[in-house]
SELO-175241 format. One record per atom (N, C-alpha, C): residue number from 1; atom name; x, y, z. Coordinates in steps of 0.001 Angstrom, whole numbers. Example, Ala and Ser with C-alpha at 12.3 -4.5 7.8 and 13.67 -1.06 7.14 Angstrom:
// SELO-175241
NODE   n atom      xx      yy      zz
NODE   1    N   13190   -5690    7800
NODE   1   CA   12300   -4500    7800
NODE   1    C   13200   -3300    7800
NODE   2    N   12850   -2250    7080
NODE   2   CA   13670   -1060    7140
NODE   2    C   12900      30    7870
This chain:
// SELO-175241
NODE   n atom      xx      yy      zz
NODE   1    N     895   -1199     178
NODE   1   CA     -65    -187    -136
NODE   1    C     757    1024       3
NODE   2    N    1968    1278     874
NODE   2   CA    2976    2030    1106
NODE   2    C    3180    2876    -278
NODE   3    N    4187    1756    -900
NODE   3   CA    4440    2021   -2247
NODE   3    C    4154    2135   -3358
NODE   4    N    2115    1978   -3015
NODE   4   CA    1686    2248   -4468
NODE   4    C    1378    4194   -3880
NODE   5    N    1122    4347   -2915
NODE   5   CA     836    5708   -2430
NODE   5    C    2177    6305   -2666
NODE   6    N    3379    6081   -2762
NODE   6   CA    4341    6656   -2956
NODE   6    C    4563    7004   -4503
NODE   7    N    4068    6156   -4973
NODE   7   CA    4171    6106   -6960
NODE   7    C    3385    7313   -7361
NODE   8    N    1941    6985   -6803
NODE   8   CA    1203    7947   -7224
NODE   8    C    1361    9497   -6369
NODE   9    N    1734    9485   -5465
NODE   9   CA    1974   10473   -4942
NODE   9    C    3305   11341   -6228
NODE  10    N    4359   10380   -6238
NODE  10   CA    5188   10986   -7141
NODE  10    C    5144   11390   -8635
NODE  11    N    3579   10580   -8993
NODE  11   CA    3150   10794  -10301
NODE  11    C    2598   12287  -10337
NODE  12    N    1736   12329   -9275
NODE  12   CA    1168   13645   -8956
NODE  12    C    2381   14704   -8973
NODE  13    N    3180   14716   -8597
NODE  13   CA    4470   15842   -8103
NODE  13    C    5028   16179   -9612
NODE  14    N    5403   15227  -10160
NODE  14   CA    6005   15316  -11514
NODE  14    C    5050   16026  -12516
NODE  15    N    3626   15377  -12333
NODE  15   CA    2912   16217  -13390
NODE  15    C    2994   17869  -13177
NODE  16    N    2848   18414  -11485
NODE  16   CA    2584   19676  -11055
NODE  16    C    4037   20223  -11439
NODE  17    N    5368   19696  -11485
NODE  17   CA    6564   20575  -11590
NODE  17    C    6732   20708  -13160
NODE  18    N    6254   19751  -14025
NODE  18   CA    5968   20111  -15318
NODE  18    C    5770   20969  -15567
NODE  19    N    4571   21763  -14646
NODE  19   CA    3300   22352  -15198
NODE  19    C    4032   23863  -14988
NODE  20    N    5453   24215  -13821
NODE  20   CA    6180   25427  -13684
NODE  20    C    6543   25786  -14568
NODE  21    N    6449   26958  -15117
NODE  21   CA    7163   27703  -15931
NODE  21    C    8275   28654  -15034
NODE  22    N    9080   28616  -14909
NODE  22   CA   10222   29150  -13987
NODE  22    C   11269   30101  -15080
NODE  23    N   11381   31488  -14261
NODE  23   CA   12375   31906  -15486
NODE  23    C   13253   32740  -14660
NODE  24    N   13780   31981  -13324
NODE  24   CA   14574   31595  -12616
NODE  24    C   15648   30753  -13187
NODE  25    N   17112   30836  -13439
NODE  25   CA   17835   30074  -14401
NODE  25    C   18192   28610  -12955
NODE  26    N   18186   29458  -11712
NODE  26   CA   18290   28206  -10640
NODE  26    C   17227   27515  -10486
NODE  27    N   16060   28254  -10301
NODE  27   CA   14868   27201  -10106
NODE  27    C   15027   26539  -11236
NODE  28    N   15142   26601  -12578
NODE  28   CA   14581   26076  -13854
NODE  28    C   15337   24465  -13281
NODE  29    N   17039   24708  -13390
NODE  29   CA   18169   23801  -12850
NODE  29    C   17189   22711  -11961
NODE  30    N   16810   23321  -10726
NODE  30   CA   16191   22833   -9550
NODE  30    C   15393   21906   -9947
NODE  31    N   14263   22501  -10802
NODE  31   CA   13247   21775  -11492
NODE  31    C   13568   20561  -12314
NODE  32    N   14875   20787  -13070
NODE  32   CA   14986   19588  -14128
NODE  32    C   15781   18598  -13273
NODE  33    N   16285   18862  -12460
NODE  33   CA   16907   18038  -11004
NODE  33    C   15706   17289  -10600
NODE  34    N   14583   18000  -10185
NODE  34   CA   13891   16811   -9742
NODE  34    C   13112   16157  -10215
NODE  35    N   12550   16517  -11520
NODE  35   CA   11980   15934  -12746
NODE  35    C   12228   14493  -12967
NODE  36    N   13765   14772  -13007
NODE  36   CA   14315   13677  -13389
NODE  36    C   14748   12484  -12877
NODE  37    N   15095   12945  -11341
NODE  37   CA   15077   11810  -10600
NODE  37    C   13955   11364  -10160
NODE  38    N   12452   11949  -10194
NODE  38   CA   11056   11490  -10019
NODE  38    C   10997   10234  -11216
NODE  39    N   11427   10844  -12443
NODE  39   CA   11196   10260  -13904
NODE  39    C   12089    8643  -13648
NODE  40    N   12978    8593  -13530
NODE  40   CA   13860    7569  -12918
NODE  40    C   13193    6700  -12423
NODE  41    N   12591    6825  -11036
NODE  41   CA   12226    5986   -9887
NODE  41    C   10976    5491  -10564
NODE  42    N   10283    6357  -11428
NODE  42   CA    9017    5681  -11682
NODE  42    C    9003    5005  -12882
NODE  43    N    9971    5092  -13376
NODE  43   CA   10516    3929  -14872
NODE  43    C   11066    2662  -13996
NODE  44    N   11398    2662  -12899
NODE  44   CA   12258    1706  -12645
NODE  44    C   11216     714  -12155
NODE  45    N   11819    -512  -12680
NODE  45   CA   10648   -1660  -12075
NODE  45    C   10690   -2067  -10763
NODE  46    N   10128   -2440   -9960
NODE  46   CA    9656   -2604   -8567
NODE  46    C   10976   -3478   -8212
NODE  47    N   11416   -4475   -8904
NODE  47   CA   12434   -5525   -8509
NODE  47    C   13554   -4785   -7944
NODE  48    N   13817   -3293   -8733
NODE  48   CA   15195   -2909   -8417
NODE  48    C   15511   -2264   -7308
NODE  49    N   14409   -2201   -6424
NODE  49   CA   14564   -1655   -4935
NODE  49    C   14303    -398   -4960
NODE  50    N   14498     954   -6178
NODE  50   CA   14682    1869   -6290
NODE  50    C   15553    2772   -4945
NODE  51    N   16902    2611   -5453
NODE  51   CA   17742    3372   -4268
NODE  51    C   17533    4543   -4192
NODE  52    N   17179    5333   -5263
NODE  52   CA   17471    6821   -5667
NODE  52    C   16430    7451   -4808
NODE  53    N   15279    7029   -3919
NODE  53   CA   14691    7445   -2847
NODE  53    C   15299    8375   -1982
NODE  54    N   16277    8222   -1596
NODE  54   CA   17345    8968    -713
NODE  54    C   17748   10104   -1106
NODE  55    N   18074   10105   -2438
NODE  55   CA   18617   11289   -3366
NODE  55    C   17751   12109   -3525
NODE  56    N   16389   11620   -4061
NODE  56   CA   15311   12142   -4295
NODE  56    C   14720   13008   -2657
NODE  57    N   14728   12561   -1751
NODE  57   CA   14437   13232    -522
NODE  57    C   14935   13915      75
NODE  58    N   16046   14398    -269
NODE  58   CA   17132   14871      56
NODE  58    C   16899   16296    -745
NODE  59    N   17117   16134   -2099
NODE  59   CA   16367   17075   -3293
NODE  59    C   15286   18172   -3164
NODE  60    N   14378   17018   -2756
NODE  60   CA   12837   17703   -1988
NODE  60    C   13352   18548    -745
NODE  61    N   13752   17791     183
NODE  61   CA   14045   18985    1516
NODE  61    C   14343   20085     641
NODE  62    N   15443   20260     266
NODE  62   CA   16389   21288    -345
NODE  62    C   16090   22276    -943
NODE  63    N   14790   21734   -1809
NODE  63   CA   13955   22406   -2379
NODE  63    C   12590   23231   -2225
NODE  64    N   12245   22739   -1419
NODE  64   CA   10924   22831    -735
NODE  64    C   10379   24343    -417
NODE  65    N   11661   25070     398
NODE  65   CA   12224   26580    1171
NODE  65    C   11811   27107    -196
NODE  66    N   13098   26858   -1247
NODE  66   CA   12982   27933   -2354
NODE  66    C   11595   27918   -2970
NODE  67    N   10924   27198   -3331
NODE  67   CA    9792   26830   -3767
NODE  67    C    8652   27329   -3620
NODE  68    N    8708   27501   -1813
NODE  68   CA    7278   27712   -1146
NODE  68    C    6782   28791   -2027
NODE  69    N    6819   29792   -1495
NODE  69   CA    6326   30936   -1775
NODE  69    C    5560   31144   -3345
NODE  70    N    6438   30697   -4427
NODE  70   CA    6058   31040   -5679
NODE  70    C    4835   29731   -5920
NODE  71    N    5407   28627   -5516
NODE  71   CA    4819   27279   -5881
NODE  71    C    4057   26281   -4857
NODE  72    N    3118   27017   -4253
NODE  72   CA    2772   26309   -2921
NODE  72    C    1943   25174   -3177
NODE  73    N    1460   24674   -4082
NODE  73   CA     678   23848   -4470
NODE  73    C    1826   22376   -4912
NODE  74    N    2966   23091   -5690
NODE  74   CA    3964   21861   -5944
NODE  74    C    4855   21711   -4204
NODE  75    N    4713   22441   -3669
NODE  75   CA    5524   22064   -2537
NODE  75    C    4604   21409   -1253
NODE  76    N    3180   21552   -1737
NODE  76   CA    2406   20897    -696
NODE  76    C    2769   19440   -1296
NODE  77    N    2898   19020   -2333
NODE  77   CA    2730   17537   -2868
NODE  77    C    4150   17278   -2429
NODE  78    N    5712   17774   -2573
NODE  78   CA    6787   17887   -2430
NODE  78    C    6799   17050    -395
NODE  79    N    6025   18348      57
NODE  79   CA    5976   17281    1275
NODE  79    C    4969   16374    2027
NODE  80    N    4567   15956    1350
NODE  80   CA    3659   14582     791
NODE  80    C    4199   13555     656
NODE  81    N    5391   13783    -259
NODE  81   CA    6213   12812    -932
NODE  81    C    7115   12675      63
NODE  82    N    7683   13820    1099
NODE  82   CA    8636   13670    2199
NODE  82    C    8130   12767    2923
NODE  83    N    6716   13158    3455
NODE  83   CA    6438   12531    4819
NODE  83    C    5975   10620    4329
NODE  84    N    5461   10603    3191
NODE  84   CA    5430    9434    2612
NODE  84    C    6875    8344    2680
NODE  85    N    7544    9150    2091
NODE  85   CA    9233    8552    2048
NODE  85    C    9710    8335    3892
NODE  86    N    9385    9165    4691
NODE  86   CA    9763    9017    5853
NODE  86    C    9049    7820    6619
NODE  87    N    7635    7553    6059
NODE  87   CA    6552    6581    6713
NODE  87    C    7515    5015    6052
NODE  88    N    7930    5041    5252
NODE  88   CA    8496    4031    4620
NODE  88    C   10067    3328    5026
NODE  89    N   10414    4530    6096
NODE  89   CA   11903    4080    6571
NODE  89    C   13019    4841    5671
NODE  90    N   12371    5529    4515
NODE  90   CA   13761    6277    3426
NODE  90    C   13816    7912    4109
């Protein structure tokens, strides 16, 4: 159940981040990294254990503060993913 919930939240977050049109080059780069990390995790077969979760969690935590004021929906979804990762011990 938790893995499916995480997968669903990652899908929603990926879709939300794709809609952001950032004019700030640093934000654009940060979003590109987040999108790439999420896509890799979503595309990996379940059997691979998904070792990139820790990296994604760290990147999400560092990005929330930067995006919070401009993109509240995206940061809310980021927080949900962070909470889900913590809930499954990642």
